[in-house]
PDB file of the backbone (N, CA, C, O) and the ligand in Angstrom, with CONECT records:
HET     ZN  A 101       1
ATOM      1  N   UNK A   1      -6.465  -5.733 -18.839  1.00  0.00           N
ATOM      2  CA  UNK A   1      -5.904  -5.972 -17.452  1.00  0.00           C
ATOM      3  C   UNK A   1      -4.598  -6.713 -17.455  1.00  0.00           C
ATOM      4  O   UNK A   1      -4.471  -7.788 -18.040  1.00  0.00           O
ATOM      5  N   UNK A   2      -3.675  -6.150 -16.824  1.00  0.00           N
ATOM      6  CA  UNK A   2      -2.309  -6.660 -16.882  1.00  0.00           C
ATOM      7  C   UNK A   2      -1.962  -6.975 -15.458  1.00  0.00           C
ATOM      8  O   UNK A   2      -2.389  -6.338 -14.496  1.00  0.00           O
ATOM      9  N   UNK A   3      -1.141  -8.024 -15.395  1.00  0.00           N
ATOM     10  CA  UNK A   3      -0.548  -8.394 -13.944  1.00  0.00           C
ATOM     11  C   UNK A   3       0.826  -8.332 -13.978  1.00  0.00           C
ATOM     12  O   UNK A   3       1.445  -8.728 -14.966  1.00  0.00           O
ATOM     13  N   UNK A   4       1.463  -7.800 -12.843  1.00  0.00           N
ATOM     14  CA  UNK A   4       2.802  -7.779 -12.766  1.00  0.00           C
ATOM     15  C   UNK A   4       3.202  -8.366 -11.712  1.00  0.00           C
ATOM     16  O   UNK A   4       2.519  -8.173 -10.706  1.00  0.00           O
ATOM     17  N   UNK A   5       4.297  -9.170 -11.605  1.00  0.00           N
ATOM     18  CA  UNK A   5       4.872  -9.885 -10.434  1.00  0.00           C
ATOM     19  C   UNK A   5       6.035  -9.128 -10.006  1.00  0.00           C
ATOM     20  O   UNK A   5       6.986  -8.892 -10.751  1.00  0.00           O
ATOM     21  N   UNK A   6       5.936  -8.705  -8.650  1.00  0.00           N
ATOM     22  CA  UNK A   6       7.064  -8.120  -8.099  1.00  0.00           C
ATOM     23  C   UNK A   6       7.263  -8.888  -6.724  1.00  0.00           C
ATOM     24  O   UNK A   6       6.408  -9.683  -6.333  1.00  0.00           O
ATOM     25  N   UNK A   7       8.432  -8.622  -5.994  1.00  0.00           N
ATOM     26  CA  UNK A   7       8.791  -9.081  -4.776  1.00  0.00           C
ATOM     27  C   UNK A   7       8.982  -7.926  -3.917  1.00  0.00           C
ATOM     28  O   UNK A   7       9.582  -6.916  -4.282  1.00  0.00           O
ATOM     29  N   UNK A   8       8.407  -8.106  -2.647  1.00  0.00           N
ATOM     30  CA  UNK A   8       8.235  -6.864  -1.651  1.00  0.00           C
ATOM     31  C   UNK A   8       8.849  -7.298  -0.446  1.00  0.00           C
ATOM     32  O   UNK A   8       8.595  -8.441  -0.067  1.00  0.00           O
ATOM     33  N   UNK A   9       9.682  -6.517   0.283  1.00  0.00           N
ATOM     34  CA  UNK A   9      10.147  -6.947   1.519  1.00  0.00           C
ATOM     35  C   UNK A   9       9.163  -6.691   2.652  1.00  0.00           C
ATOM     36  O   UNK A   9       8.541  -5.632   2.729  1.00  0.00           O
ATOM     37  N   UNK A  10       9.019  -7.796   3.630  1.00  0.00           N
ATOM     38  CA  UNK A  10       8.216  -7.549   4.578  1.00  0.00           C
ATOM     39  C   UNK A  10       8.624  -6.702   5.766  1.00  0.00           C
ATOM     40  O   UNK A  10       7.824  -6.363   6.639  1.00  0.00           O
ATOM     41  N   UNK A  11       9.932  -6.371   5.757  1.00  0.00           N
ATOM     42  CA  UNK A  11      10.397  -5.619   6.801  1.00  0.00           C
ATOM     43  C   UNK A  11      10.347  -4.258   6.411  1.00  0.00           C
ATOM     44  O   UNK A  11       9.929  -3.470   7.260  1.00  0.00           O
ATOM     45  N   UNK A  12      10.708  -3.789   5.234  1.00  0.00           N
ATOM     46  CA  UNK A  12      10.830  -2.378   4.857  1.00  0.00           C
ATOM     47  C   UNK A  12       9.962  -1.910   3.806  1.00  0.00           C
ATOM     48  O   UNK A  12       9.740  -0.716   3.601  1.00  0.00           O
ATOM     49  N   UNK A  13       9.414  -2.977   3.063  1.00  0.00           N
ATOM     50  CA  UNK A  13       8.566  -2.569   1.989  1.00  0.00           C
ATOM     51  C   UNK A  13       9.231  -2.134   0.725  1.00  0.00           C
ATOM     52  O   UNK A  13       8.716  -1.364  -0.086  1.00  0.00           O
ATOM     53  N   UNK A  14      10.427  -2.686   0.613  1.00  0.00           N
ATOM     54  CA  UNK A  14      11.389  -2.409  -0.320  1.00  0.00           C
ATOM     55  C   UNK A  14      10.740  -3.238  -1.566  1.00  0.00           C
ATOM     56  O   UNK A  14      10.330  -4.386  -1.394  1.00  0.00           O
ATOM     57  N   UNK A  15      10.678  -2.645  -2.719  1.00  0.00           N
ATOM     58  CA  UNK A  15      10.230  -3.458  -3.857  1.00  0.00           C
ATOM     59  C   UNK A  15      11.161  -3.675  -5.011  1.00  0.00           C
ATOM     60  O   UNK A  15      11.822  -2.756  -5.496  1.00  0.00           O
ATOM     61  N   UNK A  16      11.204  -5.079  -5.498  1.00  0.00           N
ATOM     62  CA  UNK A  16      12.164  -5.355  -6.469  1.00  0.00           C
ATOM     63  C   UNK A  16      11.478  -6.181  -7.704  1.00  0.00           C
ATOM     64  O   UNK A  16      10.468  -6.839  -7.456  1.00  0.00           O
ATOM     65  N   UNK A  17      11.986  -6.158  -8.969  1.00  0.00           N
ATOM     66  CA  UNK A  17      11.403  -6.733  -9.780  1.00  0.00           C
ATOM     67  C   UNK A  17      11.696  -8.329 -10.036  1.00  0.00           C
ATOM     68  O   UNK A  17      11.039  -9.047 -10.791  1.00  0.00           O
ATOM     69  N   UNK A  18      12.737  -8.698  -9.305  1.00  0.00           N
ATOM     70  CA  UNK A  18      13.203 -10.101  -9.013  1.00  0.00           C
ATOM     71  C   UNK A  18      13.435 -10.348  -7.585  1.00  0.00           C
ATOM     72  O   UNK A  18      13.470  -9.491  -6.702  1.00  0.00           O
ATOM     73  N   UNK A  19      13.595 -11.663  -7.450  1.00  0.00           N
ATOM     74  CA  UNK A  19      13.662 -12.138  -6.007  1.00  0.00           C
ATOM     75  C   UNK A  19      15.022 -11.889  -5.565  1.00  0.00           C
ATOM     76  O   UNK A  19      15.936 -12.223  -6.320  1.00  0.00           O
ATOM     77  N   UNK A  20      15.320 -11.277  -4.298  1.00  0.00           N
ATOM     78  CA  UNK A  20      16.673 -11.095  -3.720  1.00  0.00           C
ATOM     79  C   UNK A  20      16.592 -11.848  -2.511  1.00  0.00           C
ATOM     80  O   UNK A  20      15.608 -11.835  -1.771  1.00  0.00           O
ATOM     81  N   UNK A  21      17.594 -12.478  -2.324  1.00  0.00           N
ATOM     82  CA  UNK A  21      17.925 -13.416  -1.049  1.00  0.00           C
ATOM     83  C   UNK A  21      18.130 -12.370   0.081  1.00  0.00           C
ATOM     84  O   UNK A  21      17.810 -12.684   1.227  1.00  0.00           O
ATOM     85  N   UNK A  22      18.670 -11.093  -0.193  1.00  0.00           N
ATOM     86  CA  UNK A  22      19.018 -10.138   0.710  1.00  0.00           C
ATOM     87  C   UNK A  22      18.540  -8.857   0.267  1.00  0.00           C
ATOM     88  O   UNK A  22      18.974  -8.246  -0.710  1.00  0.00           O
ATOM     89  N   UNK A  23      17.423  -8.404   1.205  1.00  0.00           N
ATOM     90  CA  UNK A  23      16.767  -7.063   0.759  1.00  0.00           C
ATOM     91  C   UNK A  23      17.960  -5.939   0.569  1.00  0.00           C
ATOM     92  O   UNK A  23      18.961  -5.767   1.265  1.00  0.00           O
ATOM     93  N   UNK A  24      17.578  -5.329  -0.448  1.00  0.00           N
ATOM     94  CA  UNK A  24      18.598  -4.028  -0.810  1.00  0.00           C
ATOM     95  C   UNK A  24      18.221  -2.964  -0.043  1.00  0.00           C
ATOM     96  O   UNK A  24      18.992  -2.017   0.108  1.00  0.00           O
ATOM     97  N   UNK A  25      16.848  -2.997   0.597  1.00  0.00           N
ATOM     98  CA  UNK A  25      16.488  -1.985   1.259  1.00  0.00           C
ATOM     99  C   UNK A  25      16.775  -1.955   2.791  1.00  0.00           C
ATOM    100  O   UNK A  25      17.042  -0.924   3.408  1.00  0.00           O
ATOM    101  N   UNK A  26      16.701  -3.037   3.262  1.00  0.00           N
ATOM    102  CA  UNK A  26      16.999  -3.079   4.705  1.00  0.00           C
ATOM    103  C   UNK A  26      18.223  -3.969   5.076  1.00  0.00           C
ATOM    104  O   UNK A  26      18.714  -3.926   6.204  1.00  0.00           O
ATOM    105  N   UNK A  27      18.667  -4.727   4.148  1.00  0.00           N
ATOM    106  CA  UNK A  27      19.727  -5.623   4.342  1.00  0.00           C
ATOM    107  C   UNK A  27      19.510  -7.099   5.112  1.00  0.00           C
ATOM    108  O   UNK A  27      20.411  -7.875   5.432  1.00  0.00           O
ATOM    109  N   UNK A  28      18.126  -7.268   5.313  1.00  0.00           N
ATOM    110  CA  UNK A  28      17.577  -8.370   6.033  1.00  0.00           C
ATOM    111  C   UNK A  28      17.597  -9.713   4.867  1.00  0.00           C
ATOM    112  O   UNK A  28      17.324  -9.587   3.673  1.00  0.00           O
ATOM    113  N   UNK A  29      17.912 -10.748   5.419  1.00  0.00           N
ATOM    114  CA  UNK A  29      17.737 -12.043   4.434  1.00  0.00           C
ATOM    115  C   UNK A  29      16.275 -12.553   4.464  1.00  0.00           C
ATOM    116  O   UNK A  29      15.459 -12.378   5.368  1.00  0.00           O
ATOM    117  N   UNK A  30      16.107 -13.207   3.318  1.00  0.00           N
ATOM    118  CA  UNK A  30      14.853 -13.770   3.119  1.00  0.00           C
ATOM    119  C   UNK A  30      13.516 -13.326   3.680  1.00  0.00           C
ATOM    120  O   UNK A  30      12.703 -13.964   4.349  1.00  0.00           O
ATOM    121  N   UNK A  31      13.479 -11.778   3.140  1.00  0.00           N
ATOM    122  CA  UNK A  31      12.217 -11.006   3.683  1.00  0.00           C
ATOM    123  C   UNK A  31      11.376 -10.793   2.563  1.00  0.00           C
ATOM    124  O   UNK A  31      10.265 -10.279   2.696  1.00  0.00           O
ATOM    125  N   UNK A  32      11.900 -11.210   1.294  1.00  0.00           N
ATOM    126  CA  UNK A  32      11.206 -10.803   0.179  1.00  0.00           C
ATOM    127  C   UNK A  32      10.217 -11.772  -0.044  1.00  0.00           C
ATOM    128  O   UNK A  32      10.547 -12.958  -0.028  1.00  0.00           O
ATOM    129  N   UNK A  33       8.896 -11.399  -0.279  1.00  0.00           N
ATOM    130  CA  UNK A  33       7.959 -12.293  -0.742  1.00  0.00           C
ATOM    131  C   UNK A  33       7.240 -11.833  -2.134  1.00  0.00           C
ATOM    132  O   UNK A  33       7.230 -10.679  -2.560  1.00  0.00           O
ATOM    133  N   UNK A  34       6.644 -12.960  -2.752  1.00  0.00           N
ATOM    134  CA  UNK A  34       5.973 -12.718  -4.155  1.00  0.00           C
ATOM    135  C   UNK A  34       4.687 -11.849  -3.912  1.00  0.00           C
ATOM    136  O   UNK A  34       3.850 -12.074  -3.037  1.00  0.00           O
ATOM    137  N   UNK A  35       4.657 -10.758  -4.875  1.00  0.00           N
ATOM    138  CA  UNK A  35       3.375 -10.075  -4.870  1.00  0.00           C
ATOM    139  C   UNK A  35       2.791 -10.018  -6.307  1.00  0.00           C
ATOM    140  O   UNK A  35       3.575 -10.151  -7.245  1.00  0.00           O
ATOM    141  N   UNK A  36       1.625  -9.852  -6.517  1.00  0.00           N
ATOM    142  CA  UNK A  36       1.138  -9.780  -7.613  1.00  0.00           C
ATOM    143  C   UNK A  36       0.345  -8.394  -7.814  1.00  0.00           C
ATOM    144  O   UNK A  36      -0.584  -8.142  -7.047  1.00  0.00           O
ATOM    145  N   UNK A  37       0.652  -7.607  -8.703  1.00  0.00           N
ATOM    146  CA  UNK A  37       0.110  -6.157  -8.865  1.00  0.00           C
ATOM    147  C   UNK A  37      -0.903  -6.262 -10.168  1.00  0.00           C
ATOM    148  O   UNK A  37      -0.515  -6.561 -11.298  1.00  0.00           O
ATOM    149  N   UNK A  38      -2.104  -5.998  -9.854  1.00  0.00           N
ATOM    150  CA  UNK A  38      -2.970  -5.717 -10.968  1.00  0.00           C
ATOM    151  C   UNK A  38      -3.128  -4.346 -11.274  1.00  0.00           C
ATOM    152  O   UNK A  38      -3.559  -3.548 -10.441  1.00  0.00           O
ATOM    153  N   UNK A  39      -2.759  -3.981 -12.586  1.00  0.00           N
ATOM    154  CA  UNK A  39      -2.622  -2.801 -13.065  1.00  0.00           C
ATOM    155  C   UNK A  39      -3.991  -2.515 -14.051  1.00  0.00           C
ATOM    156  O   UNK A  39      -4.151  -3.152 -15.093  1.00  0.00           O
ATOM    157  N   UNK A  40      -4.776  -1.670 -13.674  1.00  0.00           N
ATOM    158  CA  UNK A  40      -5.966  -1.359 -14.508  1.00  0.00           C
ATOM    159  C   UNK A  40      -5.797   0.039 -15.056  1.00  0.00           C
ATOM    160  O   UNK A  40      -5.575   0.942 -14.250  1.00  0.00           O
ATOM    161  N   UNK A  41      -5.875   0.294 -16.281  1.00  0.00           N
ATOM    162  CA  UNK A  41      -5.895   1.478 -16.951  1.00  0.00           C
ATOM    163  C   UNK A  41      -7.054   1.886 -17.613  1.00  0.00           C
ATOM    164  O   UNK A  41      -7.413   1.492 -18.723  1.00  0.00           O
ATOM    165  N   UNK A  42      -7.714   2.808 -16.787  1.00  0.00           N
ATOM    166  CA  UNK A  42      -8.973   3.309 -17.141  1.00  0.00           C
ATOM    167  C   UNK A  42      -9.159   4.856 -17.330  1.00  0.00           C
ATOM    168  O   UNK A  42      -9.207   5.538 -16.307  1.00  0.00           O
ATOM    169  N   UNK A  43      -9.246   5.343 -18.305  1.00  0.00           N
ATOM    170  CA  UNK A  43      -9.089   6.679 -18.728  1.00  0.00           C
ATOM    171  C   UNK A  43      -8.135   7.597 -17.707  1.00  0.00           C
ATOM    172  O   UNK A  43      -8.421   8.498 -16.918  1.00  0.00           O
ATOM    173  N   UNK A  44      -6.974   7.015 -18.049  1.00  0.00           N
ATOM    174  CA  UNK A  44      -5.662   7.608 -17.335  1.00  0.00           C
ATOM    175  C   UNK A  44      -5.649   7.592 -15.853  1.00  0.00           C
ATOM    176  O   UNK A  44      -4.835   8.266 -15.222  1.00  0.00           O
ATOM    177  N   UNK A  45      -6.581   6.796 -15.255  1.00  0.00           N
ATOM    178  CA  UNK A  45      -6.800   6.564 -13.982  1.00  0.00           C
ATOM    179  C   UNK A  45      -5.943   5.328 -13.583  1.00  0.00           C
ATOM    180  O   UNK A  45      -6.317   4.260 -14.069  1.00  0.00           O
ATOM    181  N   UNK A  46      -5.058   5.311 -12.926  1.00  0.00           N
ATOM    182  CA  UNK A  46      -4.149   4.165 -12.409  1.00  0.00           C
ATOM    183  C   UNK A  46      -4.539   3.705 -11.032  1.00  0.00           C
ATOM    184  O   UNK A  46      -4.410   4.468 -10.075  1.00  0.00           O
ATOM    185  N   UNK A  47      -5.008   2.491 -10.895  1.00  0.00           N
ATOM    186  CA  UNK A  47      -5.395   2.013  -9.691  1.00  0.00           C
ATOM    187  C   UNK A  47      -4.774   0.710  -9.588  1.00  0.00           C
ATOM    188  O   UNK A  47      -4.906  -0.119 -10.488  1.00  0.00           O
ATOM    189  N   UNK A  48      -4.012   0.454  -8.394  1.00  0.00           N
ATOM    190  CA  UNK A  48      -3.187  -0.774  -8.090  1.00  0.00           C
ATOM    191  C   UNK A  48      -4.092  -1.729  -7.074  1.00  0.00           C
ATOM    192  O   UNK A  48      -4.550  -1.270  -6.028  1.00  0.00           O
ATOM    193  N   UNK A  49      -4.267  -2.876  -7.420  1.00  0.00           N
ATOM    194  CA  UNK A  49      -4.790  -3.737  -6.301  1.00  0.00           C
ATOM    195  C   UNK A  49      -3.770  -4.914  -6.116  1.00  0.00           C
ATOM    196  O   UNK A  49      -3.373  -5.636  -7.031  1.00  0.00           O
ATOM    197  N   UNK A  50      -3.420  -4.997  -4.856  1.00  0.00           N
ATOM    198  CA  UNK A  50      -2.297  -6.001  -4.463  1.00  0.00           C
ATOM    199  C   UNK A  50      -2.825  -7.289  -3.891  1.00  0.00           C
ATOM    200  O   UNK A  50      -3.806  -7.278  -3.147  1.00  0.00           O
ATOM    201  N   UNK A  51      -2.287  -8.244  -4.172  1.00  0.00           N
ATOM    202  CA  UNK A  51      -2.538  -9.483  -3.591  1.00  0.00           C
ATOM    203  C   UNK A  51      -1.445 -10.114  -2.856  1.00  0.00           C
ATOM    204  O   UNK A  51      -0.438 -10.310  -3.536  1.00  0.00           O
ATOM    205  N   UNK A  52      -1.406 -10.407  -1.877  1.00  0.00           N
ATOM    206  CA  UNK A  52      -0.041 -10.983  -1.173  1.00  0.00           C
ATOM    207  C   UNK A  52      -0.168 -12.247  -1.184  1.00  0.00           C
ATOM    208  O   UNK A  52      -1.271 -12.719  -0.908  1.00  0.00           O
ATOM    209  N   UNK A  53       0.960 -13.128  -1.517  1.00  0.00           N
ATOM    210  CA  UNK A  53       0.904 -14.482  -1.501  1.00  0.00           C
ATOM    211  C   UNK A  53       1.933 -14.690  -0.448  1.00  0.00           C
ATOM    212  O   UNK A  53       2.914 -13.964  -0.287  1.00  0.00           O
ATOM    213  N   UNK A  54       1.565 -15.958   0.404  1.00  0.00           N
ATOM    214  CA  UNK A  54       2.398 -16.116   1.272  1.00  0.00           C
ATOM    215  C   UNK A  54       1.650 -16.166   2.707  1.00  0.00           C
ATOM    216  O   UNK A  54       0.522 -15.681   2.795  1.00  0.00           O
ATOM    217  N   UNK A  55       2.283 -16.758   3.842  1.00  0.00           N
ATOM    218  CA  UNK A  55       1.617 -16.712   5.072  1.00  0.00           C
ATOM    219  C   UNK A  55       1.849 -15.266   5.784  1.00  0.00           C
ATOM    220  O   UNK A  55       1.030 -14.816   6.586  1.00  0.00           O
ATOM    221  N   UNK A  56       2.945 -14.635   5.447  1.00  0.00           N
ATOM    222  CA  UNK A  56       3.367 -13.283   6.034  1.00  0.00           C
ATOM    223  C   UNK A  56       2.609 -12.202   5.549  1.00  0.00           C
ATOM    224  O   UNK A  56       2.581 -11.993   4.336  1.00  0.00           O
ATOM    225  N   UNK A  57       1.924 -11.408   6.421  1.00  0.00           N
ATOM    226  CA  UNK A  57       1.167 -10.351   6.053  1.00  0.00           C
ATOM    227  C   UNK A  57       1.851  -9.011   6.664  1.00  0.00           C
ATOM    228  O   UNK A  57       1.778  -8.631   7.833  1.00  0.00           O
ATOM    229  N   UNK A  58       2.463  -8.453   5.697  1.00  0.00           N
ATOM    230  CA  UNK A  58       3.238  -7.068   6.214  1.00  0.00           C
ATOM    231  C   UNK A  58       2.401  -6.137   6.872  1.00  0.00           C
ATOM    232  O   UNK A  58       1.329  -5.821   6.356  1.00  0.00           O
ATOM    233  N   UNK A  59       2.818  -5.597   8.104  1.00  0.00           N
ATOM    234  CA  UNK A  59       2.062  -4.559   8.713  1.00  0.00           C
ATOM    235  C   UNK A  59       1.687  -3.399   7.729  1.00  0.00           C
ATOM    236  O   UNK A  59       0.558  -2.912   7.771  1.00  0.00           O
ATOM    237  N   UNK A  60       2.513  -3.012   6.955  1.00  0.00           N
ATOM    238  CA  UNK A  60       2.308  -1.832   5.974  1.00  0.00           C
ATOM    239  C   UNK A  60       1.183  -2.031   5.189  1.00  0.00           C
ATOM    240  O   UNK A  60       0.450  -1.085   4.902  1.00  0.00           O
ATOM    241  N   UNK A  61       0.955  -3.243   4.785  1.00  0.00           N
ATOM    242  CA  UNK A  61      -0.186  -3.538   3.954  1.00  0.00           C
ATOM    243  C   UNK A  61      -1.517  -3.538   4.703  1.00  0.00           C
ATOM    244  O   UNK A  61      -2.528  -3.189   4.093  1.00  0.00           O
ATOM    245  N   UNK A  62      -1.581  -3.879   5.893  1.00  0.00           N
ATOM    246  CA  UNK A  62      -2.754  -3.620   6.762  1.00  0.00           C
ATOM    247  C   UNK A  62      -2.928  -2.194   7.026  1.00  0.00           C
ATOM    248  O   UNK A  62      -4.090  -1.801   7.133  1.00  0.00           O
ATOM    249  N   UNK A  63      -2.017  -1.385   7.145  1.00  0.00           N
ATOM    250  CA  UNK A  63      -2.066  -0.208   7.776  1.00  0.00           C
ATOM    251  C   UNK A  63      -2.348   0.894   6.521  1.00  0.00           C
ATOM    252  O   UNK A  63      -2.858   1.991   6.750  1.00  0.00           O
ATOM    253  N   UNK A  64      -1.975   0.488   5.255  1.00  0.00           N
ATOM    254  CA  UNK A  64      -2.189   1.346   4.290  1.00  0.00           C
ATOM    255  C   UNK A  64      -3.706   1.363   3.569  1.00  0.00           C
ATOM    256  O   UNK A  64      -3.950   1.160   2.379  1.00  0.00           O
ATOM    257  N   UNK A  65      -4.562   1.638   4.550  1.00  0.00           N
ATOM    258  CA  UNK A  65      -5.872   1.839   4.122  1.00  0.00           C
ATOM    259  C   UNK A  65      -6.175   3.256   3.931  1.00  0.00           C
ATOM    260  O   UNK A  65      -5.847   4.120   4.744  1.00  0.00           O
ATOM    261  N   UNK A  66      -6.813   3.483   2.832  1.00  0.00           N
ATOM    262  CA  UNK A  66      -7.033   4.821   2.548  1.00  0.00           C
ATOM    263  C   UNK A  66      -7.797   5.767   3.555  1.00  0.00           C
ATOM    264  O   UNK A  66      -8.911   5.587   4.046  1.00  0.00           O
ATOM    265  N   UNK A  67      -6.959   6.778   3.734  1.00  0.00           N
ATOM    266  CA  UNK A  67      -7.654   7.535   4.802  1.00  0.00           C
ATOM    267  C   UNK A  67      -8.797   8.423   4.372  1.00  0.00           C
ATOM    268  O   UNK A  67      -8.641   9.345   3.572  1.00  0.00           O
ATOM    269  N   UNK A  68      -9.966   8.109   4.937  1.00  0.00           N
ATOM    270  CA  UNK A  68     -11.182   8.886   4.212  1.00  0.00           C
ATOM    271  C   UNK A  68     -11.535   9.858   5.462  1.00  0.00           C
ATOM    272  O   UNK A  68     -11.484   9.590   6.662  1.00  0.00           O
ATOM    273  N   UNK A  69     -11.864  10.922   4.899  1.00  0.00           N
ATOM    274  CA  UNK A  69     -12.255  12.118   5.928  1.00  0.00           C
ATOM    275  C   UNK A  69     -13.732  12.323   5.718  1.00  0.00           C
ATOM    276  O   UNK A  69     -14.155  12.394   4.564  1.00  0.00           O
ATOM    277  N   UNK A  70     -14.597  12.430   6.807  1.00  0.00           N
ATOM    278  CA  UNK A  70     -15.832  12.828   6.872  1.00  0.00           C
ATOM    279  C   UNK A  70     -15.904  14.214   7.179  1.00  0.00           C
ATOM    280  O   UNK A  70     -15.390  14.699   8.187  1.00  0.00           O
ATOM    281  N   UNK A  71     -16.602  14.926   6.231  1.00  0.00           N
ATOM    282  CA  UNK A  71     -16.852  16.390   6.604  1.00  0.00           C
ATOM    283  C   UNK A  71     -18.114  16.679   6.889  1.00  0.00           C
ATOM    284  O   UNK A  71     -19.035  16.377   6.131  1.00  0.00           O
ATOM    285  N   UNK A  72     -18.286  17.337   8.095  1.00  0.00           N
ATOM    286  CA  UNK A  72     -19.200  17.875   8.718  1.00  0.00           C
ATOM    287  C   UNK A  72     -19.822  18.825   7.876  1.00  0.00           C
ATOM    288  O   UNK A  72     -19.153  19.467   7.067  1.00  0.00           O
ATOM    289  N   UNK A  73     -21.319  19.005   8.020  1.00  0.00           N
ATOM    290  CA  UNK A  73     -21.957  20.212   7.334  1.00  0.00           C
ATOM    291  C   UNK A  73     -21.632  21.501   7.791  1.00  0.00           C
ATOM    292  O   UNK A  73     -21.807  22.498   7.090  1.00  0.00           O
ATOM    293  N   UNK A  74     -21.120  21.539   9.045  1.00  0.00           N
ATOM    294  CA  UNK A  74     -20.642  22.822   9.531  1.00  0.00           C
ATOM    295  C   UNK A  74     -19.332  23.254   9.199  1.00  0.00           C
ATOM    296  O   UNK A  74     -18.314  22.685   9.594  1.00  0.00           O
ATOM    297  N   UNK A  75     -19.361  24.409   8.366  1.00  0.00           N
ATOM    298  CA  UNK A  75     -17.972  24.626   7.804  1.00  0.00           C
ATOM    299  C   UNK A  75     -17.128  25.360   8.837  1.00  0.00           C
ATOM    300  O   UNK A  75     -15.909  25.194   8.822  1.00  0.00           O
ATOM    301  N   UNK A  76     -17.656  26.100   9.665  1.00  0.00           N
ATOM    302  CA  UNK A  76     -16.891  26.664  11.015  1.00  0.00           C
ATOM    303  C   UNK A  76     -16.216  25.318  11.762  1.00  0.00           C
ATOM    304  O   UNK A  76     -15.023  25.297  12.065  1.00  0.00           O
ATOM    305  N   UNK A  77     -16.914  24.461  11.958  1.00  0.00           N
ATOM    306  CA  UNK A  77     -16.512  23.254  12.716  1.00  0.00           C
ATOM    307  C   UNK A  77     -15.300  22.562  11.869  1.00  0.00           C
ATOM    308  O   UNK A  77     -14.273  22.121  12.384  1.00  0.00           O
ATOM    309  N   UNK A  78     -15.609  22.548  10.469  1.00  0.00           N
ATOM    310  CA  UNK A  78     -14.539  21.904   9.611  1.00  0.00           C
ATOM    311  C   UNK A  78     -13.246  22.716   9.754  1.00  0.00           C
ATOM    312  O   UNK A  78     -12.196  22.084   9.874  1.00  0.00           O
ATOM    313  N   UNK A  79     -13.221  23.981   9.754  1.00  0.00           N
ATOM    314  CA  UNK A  79     -11.995  24.869   9.949  1.00  0.00           C
ATOM    315  C   UNK A  79     -11.426  24.697  11.331  1.00  0.00           C
ATOM    316  O   UNK A  79     -10.206  24.740  11.490  1.00  0.00           O
ATOM    317  N   UNK A  80     -12.222  24.512  12.307  1.00  0.00           N
ATOM    318  CA  UNK A  80     -11.543  24.097  13.776  1.00  0.00           C
ATOM    319  C   UNK A  80     -10.785  22.929  13.674  1.00  0.00           C
ATOM    320  O   UNK A  80      -9.680  22.895  14.216  1.00  0.00           O
ATOM    321  N   UNK A  81     -11.229  21.932  13.038  1.00  0.00           N
ATOM    322  CA  UNK A  81     -10.788  20.464  13.112  1.00  0.00           C
ATOM    323  C   UNK A  81      -9.729  20.529  12.108  1.00  0.00           C
ATOM    324  O   UNK A  81      -8.951  19.579  12.182  1.00  0.00           O
ATOM    325  N   UNK A  82      -9.480  21.378  11.195  1.00  0.00           N
ATOM    326  CA  UNK A  82      -8.326  21.432  10.222  1.00  0.00           C
ATOM    327  C   UNK A  82      -8.808  20.587   9.020  1.00  0.00           C
ATOM    328  O   UNK A  82      -8.006  19.786   8.539  1.00  0.00           O
ATOM    329  N   UNK A  83     -10.147  20.705   8.449  1.00  0.00           N
ATOM    330  CA  UNK A  83     -10.467  20.039   7.321  1.00  0.00           C
ATOM    331  C   UNK A  83     -11.270  18.914   7.435  1.00  0.00           C
ATOM    332  O   UNK A  83     -11.547  18.272   6.422  1.00  0.00           O
ATOM    333  N   UNK A  84     -11.679  18.589   8.519  1.00  0.00           N
ATOM    334  CA  UNK A  84     -12.541  17.573   8.697  1.00  0.00           C
ATOM    335  C   UNK A  84     -12.155  16.541   9.733  1.00  0.00           C
ATOM    336  O   UNK A  84     -11.072  16.625  10.311  1.00  0.00           O
ATOM    337  N   UNK A  85     -13.093  15.481  10.004  1.00  0.00           N
ATOM    338  CA  UNK A  85     -12.764  14.529  10.986  1.00  0.00           C
ATOM    339  C   UNK A  85     -12.309  13.185  10.547  1.00  0.00           C
ATOM    340  O   UNK A  85     -13.054  12.431   9.921  1.00  0.00           O
ATOM    341  N   UNK A  86     -11.034  12.868  10.887  1.00  0.00           N
ATOM    342  CA  UNK A  86     -10.708  11.605  10.651  1.00  0.00           C
ATOM    343  C   UNK A  86     -11.176  10.366  11.398  1.00  0.00           C
ATOM    344  O   UNK A  86     -10.863  10.204  12.577  1.00  0.00           O
ATOM    345  N   UNK A  87     -11.972   9.429  10.684  1.00  0.00           N
ATOM    346  CA  UNK A  87     -12.598   8.594  11.659  1.00  0.00           C
ATOM    347  C   UNK A  87     -11.426   7.450  12.185  1.00  0.00           C
ATOM    348  O   UNK A  87     -10.375   7.242  11.578  1.00  0.00           O
ATOM    349  N   UNK A  88     -11.741   6.925  13.140  1.00  0.00           N
ATOM    350  CA  UNK A  88     -10.919   5.941  13.899  1.00  0.00           C
ATOM    351  C   UNK A  88     -10.153   6.570  14.857  1.00  0.00           C
ATOM    352  O   UNK A  88      -9.409   5.910  15.583  1.00  0.00           O
TER     353      UNK A  88
HETATM  354 ZN    ZN A 101      13.871  -4.854   3.416  1.00  0.00          ZN2+
END
């Protein structure tokens, strides 16, 4: 298990290996926060778990929940809905 420390902008989600007073992505000042990324290598499957430090919780973090589609047993309905029903 390896941990990597990066800095991510709370405004535009720009990532940088080092802290920057001014974000290179959006040009805002003091928007970079420290973030620890846990990298798990298991049978070539790479999954990242992120832990955000600091009081700011970027919106993109909250929204970046995996989209899970629920498939109905009715194939015809699936086609009509375009591949399944997205919950929410
Ligand atoms: Zn930015």
